[in-house]
N, C-alpha and C positions, 0 to 999 in steps of 0.2 A: 782867477780871471785868466784870460788868454792874452798873448801879446799881439801887437799890431801885424806882425808877419803872418801869424796863424789866422787872424781875422781876414787879411787880404787873400790868403789861400782859400779859406772857406767861401768868401764872397765870390771869387773867381769860379770856383766849382759850381756854386749855385747859379750864377749868371750863365755859365755854359750850359747847364742843364735846362734852364728856363728857355734859353735861346733855341736849344735843340727841340724842346717841346713845341715851340711856336713854328719852327720849320716843318715839323711833322703834322701841323694843323691842330695841335693841342692848345690848351689854355692853362693858365696858372691862376688859381683863385687868390683873392686878397688874404684869405685866412692862411693859405700856404705861405705866401710872401711874408706875412707877419711872423709865422713860426720860423721861417728860414732866417729872418732878421734876428730873432732871438738866439738862434743857433750860431749865426755868424758872430754875434757879440758875446758868445760864451755864457748866455743866461740859461740855456738848456743844452742837453746833450742829444746825440742822435737817438738814443733809446726813447727819450721823452718826445722827440719829434715824431718818431714812428708811432708811439702810443697815441698822440694827438691825431695823426692821420687815420689810424685804425678806428678810433672813436668817432671821428667826424663822418666817416663813410660806412660805419657799421661792419667793419672787417674784424673777424675773430682773430685773436692772437694764436700763434702756433705753440705757445708755451703751455 
């Protein structure tokens, strides 16, 4: 598990990114928010988050 300080860092990074997307006229889906929340809480890592995004939008992996 990750500590509260790391959770706060992760949450701030995602909130900044989400805010930036909105300022640029973009949107953030509920599915992305759910994945981000799992990442923030240490339930998944960035590799899993990227995998979910690729699967959701049909993007082939570079691997």
